[in-house]
N, C-alpha and C positions, 0 to 999 in steps of 0.2 A: 378671269384674267383681264386686265385692263384693255379696253377696245384698241387703244393706239398701239400697245405692245402687240397685240395679235395681228394688226394690220401691218406692222412693220415686219414681224416674222413672216407673214405670208408674202410680202414683198421680197424679203432676202432669200428665202429658201430656194426658189428657182435658180437665182444667181449662184448660189453655192453648188447646187446639183450640177449646173452647167459647167462649173469650173473644174469639177472632179472628173478625171478620164479614167476608165479601166484599160487594161492592157490591150483590149480588142481594137482600140481607136488607132493604135500605133503600127508602124511598118516594122514588124518584128524581123524582116529578112535584110534589113539594112541598118547595122549598128552604127551610131553617130558619136564621135569622139569630140569632146569639149573640155577645155580647162580656161580657168580664170579666177576671178574674185568674186566671193559671195557678197550680195547686197540684199536688203529687204528679206532677211531671214525670218521664217515663220516656223517655229518649232512647236508643232501642234498637230492634231488630227484633223481630217482624216489621213492626211500624210504630212511630213515635214516638206516645206518648199521653200524656195528662195529664187532670186534672180541672180544671173551669173553674168559678170562683165567679161566677156571672152577676150583672150589675150590677141594682140595683133598678130598677123601672120601665123594664124593656128594651123599646126601639122600634126599628123598622127606620130607620136613617138616611134623612134626606130626599134625600141626594144619592146613595143606593146604585145606583139604576137608571141614573145617569149615569157611574158609575165605568168605567173601562177595565179589562180583564182581559188578561193576557198569553196569548199563543198557546201552545198545547200540542199534542203529537202526538196526542192523543184528540180525537175530534170532539165537542166541547162546546159547547152554545149559551149562553155565558157571558152575553150581553146579557140573553137571555130568562130565565135563572135570576135574575140580580139584579132584574129587572122583577117577576118572581113571588115574591120573598122575602117571608117573613112570620116573626113570632115565634112560638114555641111556644105551644100552648094550655095546655099543662100548666105549672105554676108552681114546678118544681123550682129550687132555689137553687144546686145543683152539678150539673153534667153531665160525663159521661165523654166525652172527645174523642178520637177516632181520627184521626191525621194519615197521612202517607205513609211508605213504607220510608226508611231513613236515605239510601239510594243516591238516591232521587228528592229528598228534602230537600237533599241535597248539589248535585245537578244544577241546582235552582232557586237555589242559594246562600243558602237560608233560614238565618237565624241561629239558634244552639241556643237554645231557649227555656228559661228558668229560672223557678222558682218566684217568684210575684210579678209577672211580666210581664203587661202589658196587652195584650190580644189582641181581635181581632173576627174572625169567620168566618161563612161560608155553607156549609151542608152539609145532610146528610139524616139523618133518624131512621127508626125503624120505622113502618110504615103505622098510622095511627090514633093514633100517638104511644103506642102500647102497649109494655109491657116497661119496661126499664131507660132512664133517660134518657141515651142514647148518641147522639152526633152524629158522622157520617163526614164530614170536611172536604173540600169541594170547592175553595173559595177562602178563603185566610187573609191577614188584614191584620196586619203588625207594623210599628209606627213609620211608618205612611203608605205602605207598600210592599204591593204585592199578589203572593202566590204562588198559582199553580195546582197542585193536588196530585193531580189524577186521573191525570196522566201526565207524560212528560218534556217539557221545553221544546221548542218547534217551532223 
């Protein structure tokens, strides 16, 4: 292998590892609702991701707690999460959004998200909303359809 390529790979790998977050990094007791427009979409593994330009005056939709969520293989209290949803206390206009691996997005038949697409989602950020404005998505709404992203369809 070319020495320069090896040095470049060695420098980039720690950045990639630091950018990927497992579920344990997030406050799973506090579901956060966001909606807005997708920008900087990266439809790739280890998971699809994008930035979300959040709508002004963000509010939890009045009907959110009554929405149904699809069954998935992981045990998730979807109804409880919808009832507990809240908007973030921080006022960032742009959030980084972590979706699921492409294989799971395909299993749910999630359409490929493009820059400018309108989305809403429920997910989790870091405890106390500390650090970067990052949301790990549990439920994603596109065009009136709900996608559960924690695990495969049941």
